C-alpha positions as CSV (number, residue, x, y, z in Angstrom):
1,X,-16.2,148.5,110.5
2,X,-17.5,147.1,107.2
3,X,-14.0,147.3,105.8
4,X,-12.6,145.3,108.7
5,X,-15.3,142.6,108.3
6,X,-14.6,142.5,104.5
7,X,-10.9,142.1,105.0
8,X,-11.5,139.3,107.7
9,X,-13.8,137.5,105.3
10,X,-11.4,137.7,102.4
11,X,-8.5,136.4,104.7
12,X,-10.6,133.5,105.9
13,X,-11.5,132.5,102.3
14,X,-7.8,132.7,101.3
15,X,-6.8,130.5,104.3
16,X,-9.4,127.9,103.5
17,X,-8.3,127.8,99.9
18,X,-4.6,127.3,100.9
19,X,-5.5,124.7,103.5
20,X,-7.3,122.7,100.8
21,X,-4.1,122.6,98.7
22,X,-1.9,121.4,101.7
23,X,-0.9,117.8,102.5
24,X,-3.2,116.1,104.9
25,X,-0.7,116.2,107.9
26,X,-0.4,120.0,107.5
27,X,-4.0,120.6,106.8
28,X,-5.0,118.7,109.9
29,X,-3.1,121.2,112.1
30,X,-5.2,124.0,110.7
31,X,-8.6,122.4,111.2
32,X,-7.9,121.2,114.7
33,X,-7.9,117.5,113.9
34,X,-4.9,115.3,114.8
35,X,-3.6,113.0,112.0
36,X,-3.5,109.4,113.2
37,X,-0.1,107.7,112.9
38,X,0.3,104.0,112.4
39,X,2.9,102.9,114.9
40,X,2.3,99.2,114.3
41,X,5.2,97.2,112.9
42,X,9.0,96.6,113.1
43,X,11.4,99.5,113.6
44,X,15.1,100.0,114.0
45,X,17.2,103.0,114.9
46,X,20.5,104.5,116.3
47,X,21.0,106.4,119.5
48,X,23.6,108.3,121.6
49,X,23.5,108.8,125.3
50,X,25.1,110.6,128.3
51,X,24.7,109.7,131.9
52,X,26.0,109.0,135.4
53,X,27.0,105.7,137.0
54,X,27.0,105.2,140.7
55,X,28.9,102.3,142.3
56,X,28.6,101.0,145.9
57,X,31.9,99.4,146.7
58,X,31.3,98.7,150.3
59,X,32.0,95.1,151.2
60,X,33.0,94.1,147.7
61,X,36.5,93.1,148.8
62,X,35.5,91.4,152.1
63,X,35.5,87.9,150.7
64,X,38.9,88.4,149.3
65,X,40.3,89.5,152.7
66,X,38.7,86.5,154.4
67,X,40.4,84.1,151.9
68,X,43.7,86.0,152.2
69,X,43.9,85.8,156.0
70,X,42.7,82.2,156.0
71,X,44.5,80.1,158.6
72,X,47.3,82.7,159.3
73,X,48.0,83.8,162.8
74,X,46.2,87.1,162.1
75,X,42.9,85.2,162.0
76,X,43.1,84.7,165.7
77,X,42.5,88.4,166.1
78,X,39.6,88.4,163.6
79,X,41.3,90.6,161.1
80,X,39.5,88.7,158.3
81,X,36.2,90.2,159.7
82,X,37.3,93.8,159.1
83,X,34.5,95.7,157.3
84,X,36.3,97.4,154.4
85,X,34.1,100.4,153.6
86,X,35.2,101.5,150.2
87,X,32.3,103.9,149.9
88,X,30.3,105.1,146.9
89,X,31.5,106.8,143.7
90,X,29.7,108.6,140.9
91,X,31.2,109.3,137.5
92,X,29.9,110.5,134.1
93,X,30.1,108.7,130.8
94,X,28.7,108.6,127.3
95,X,28.0,106.0,124.6
96,X,26.3,105.2,121.4
97,X,24.3,102.2,120.0
98,X,21.1,101.0,118.4
99,X,17.6,99.8,119.1
100,X,15.1,97.6,117.4
101,X,11.6,96.4,118.3
102,X,8.0,95.7,117.3
103,X,4.8,97.6,118.1
104,X,1.2,96.4,118.3
105,X,-1.5,99.1,118.2
106,X,-5.2,99.2,119.3
107,X,-6.6,102.7,118.4
108,X,-4.3,105.0,120.4
109,X,-2.8,102.3,122.7
110,X,0.6,101.0,121.6
111,X,2.3,98.0,123.2
112,X,5.7,96.7,122.1
113,X,8.8,94.7,122.7
114,X,12.3,96.3,122.2
115,X,16.0,95.5,122.5
116,X,18.3,98.5,123.2
117,X,22.1,98.5,123.1
118,X,24.7,101.1,124.2
119,X,28.5,100.9,123.9
120,X,30.4,103.4,126.0
121,X,32.4,103.9,129.2
122,X,30.6,103.8,132.6
123,X,32.1,102.8,136.0
124,X,34.4,104.0,138.7
125,X,36.9,103.0,141.5
126,X,36.8,102.9,145.3
127,X,39.6,102.4,147.8
128,X,40.1,102.2,151.6
129,X,42.9,102.0,154.1
130,X,42.3,100.5,157.6
131,X,44.8,100.0,160.4
132,X,44.7,97.2,163.1
133,X,46.4,96.3,166.3
134,X,46.3,93.0,168.1
135,X,47.3,91.5,171.5
136,X,49.8,88.7,171.8
137,X,49.0,85.9,169.4
138,X,50.1,82.3,169.3
139,X,53.4,83.2,167.6
140,X,54.2,85.2,170.8
141,X,54.2,88.5,168.9
142,X,52.0,91.6,169.1
143,X,50.9,92.7,165.7
144,X,49.9,95.9,164.0
145,X,49.6,96.9,160.4
146,X,47.5,98.3,157.6
147,X,45.0,96.8,155.2
148,X,44.7,98.6,151.8
149,X,41.9,97.5,149.4
150,X,40.7,98.7,146.0
151,X,37.7,97.8,143.8
152,X,36.8,99.0,140.4
153,X,34.3,98.3,137.6
154,X,34.3,99.5,134.0
155,X,31.1,98.8,131.9
156,X,31.7,98.9,128.2
157,X,28.5,97.4,126.8
158,X,24.9,97.4,128.1
159,X,21.8,95.7,126.5
160,X,18.3,96.0,127.8
161,X,15.2,93.9,126.8
162,X,12.0,95.8,127.5
163,X,8.3,95.8,127.3
164,X,6.8,99.1,126.3
165,X,3.5,100.7,126.8
166,X,2.5,104.0,125.1
167,X,-0.4,106.2,124.1
168,X,-0.5,107.9,120.7
169,X,-1.3,111.6,120.5
170,X,-1.2,112.2,116.7
171,X,2.5,112.1,115.8
172,X,3.6,111.9,119.5
173,X,4.0,108.6,121.3
174,X,5.0,109.0,125.0
175,X,5.8,105.6,126.6
176,X,7.1,103.8,129.7
177,X,9.1,100.6,129.8
178,X,10.7,98.0,132.0
179,X,12.6,94.8,131.6
180,X,15.9,93.0,132.0
181,X,19.5,94.3,131.6
182,X,22.8,92.7,130.7
183,X,26.2,94.2,130.7
184,X,29.8,93.4,129.9
185,X,32.3,94.7,132.4
186,X,35.9,94.5,133.6
187,X,36.1,94.0,137.4
188,X,39.3,94.6,139.4
189,X,39.8,94.0,143.1
190,X,42.9,93.9,145.3
191,X,43.8,93.6,149.0
192,X,47.2,94.2,150.6
193,X,48.0,93.4,154.3
194,X,51.2,95.0,155.6
195,X,52.0,93.4,159.0
196,X,54.6,94.3,161.6
197,X,55.4,92.7,165.0
198,X,56.7,93.4,168.4
199,X,57.8,91.4,171.4
200,X,55.6,93.5,173.7
201,X,52.9,96.0,173.5
202,X,55.3,98.8,174.5
203,X,58.3,97.8,172.4
204,X,58.8,99.2,168.8
205,X,57.0,97.3,166.1
206,X,60.1,96.7,164.0
207,X,59.7,93.1,163.1
208,X,58.6,92.9,159.5
209,X,56.6,90.1,158.0
210,X,56.1,89.2,154.3
211,X,53.1,91.2,153.1
212,X,49.9,89.4,152.2
213,X,48.3,90.4,148.9
214,X,45.6,89.2,146.5
215,X,44.5,90.5,143.2
216,X,41.5,89.6,141.0
217,X,41.0,91.0,137.5
218,X,38.1,89.8,135.4
219,X,37.7,90.8,131.8
220,X,34.4,90.5,129.9
221,X,32.5,89.6,133.0
222,X,28.7,89.3,132.4
223,X,26.6,91.3,134.9
224,X,22.8,91.2,135.2
225,X,20.1,93.5,136.4
226,X,16.9,95.3,135.5
227,X,15.9,98.5,133.7
228,X,13.0,101.0,133.7
229,X,12.4,104.4,132.2
230,X,10.3,106.6,129.9
231,X,10.5,108.4,126.6
232,X,8.8,109.8,123.6
233,X,8.8,109.0,119.9
234,X,7.9,111.7,117.5
235,X,6.9,110.9,113.9
236,X,8.6,113.1,111.4
237,X,7.5,112.0,108.0
238,X,6.5,108.6,106.7
239,X,8.2,105.9,108.9
240,X,10.9,108.2,110.1
241,X,10.8,109.2,113.8
242,X,13.0,110.8,116.4
243,X,13.3,109.7,120.1
244,X,14.1,111.2,123.4
245,X,14.5,108.9,126.4
246,X,15.6,108.5,130.0
247,X,16.7,105.0,131.2
248,X,17.6,103.7,134.6
249,X,19.7,100.4,134.8
250,X,20.8,98.7,138.0
251,X,23.3,95.8,138.0
252,X,23.1,93.7,141.2
253,X,26.5,92.0,140.9
254,X,29.3,91.9,143.5
255,X,29.6,95.6,142.9
256,X,26.2,97.2,143.1
257,X,26.0,99.6,140.1
258,X,23.3,101.9,138.8
259,X,23.4,103.8,135.5
260,X,21.2,106.8,134.6
261,X,21.3,107.9,131.0
262,X,19.5,110.4,128.8
263,X,19.4,109.5,125.1
264,X,18.5,110.8,121.7
265,X,17.9,108.7,118.7
266,X,16.6,108.5,115.2
267,X,14.6,105.5,113.9
268,X,12.5,104.1,111.0
269,X,9.4,102.0,111.2
270,X,8.8,99.7,108.3
């Protein structure tokens, strides 16, 4: 028993001597004290992300259909009021970018402002086909036909401007954030109405009319929305830190789009 106590005492003395020679941030992990990290100041970094975008295309081409039917004879049957349900789509995408911001710190409480940018490929496409049939209209014909519509969005650039709030646990800084979002997107919409006529409701519909079509393609269209999320910064050495983050962005434009991404980054605080 005395030999065991003697060995334990010698080990404790050796560990104490080694701890005294270690750097402060390592020695602190042995004596149970957390080394305070100064998060105050400017910082910049790079990041990469992967996520899912969900688009709600329902109703996005309805204004185009209304304008297309306009004062044509089909408007007498209310074809322009057809609800084109293009549905929802979810796709995966990835991107890379950068972030920069400034932190204020009071003891362990950290507040900050940050701008985050991601360049990548997010978006999707929806389509729908809907048939119609009418009674006799003012042109004396019965009509039936098909409406084909498509809608798509491709988001190449996203920037968010956030307020951050975090609490420092030594070298760990978990945080939440929220703010505004901007995006650059390509939007494409099209509507095609293929109409045929008949002299009666029982006769063949073999009278062809010129199809009605409309297309709208917008490049570099600015979209707006909001963002929220959470993450953690981990101090590595000096001002160098790594980051893991989840961000939710919703763009409330003519195509309602939400983007969820998980991100990893590396930054430096000056």
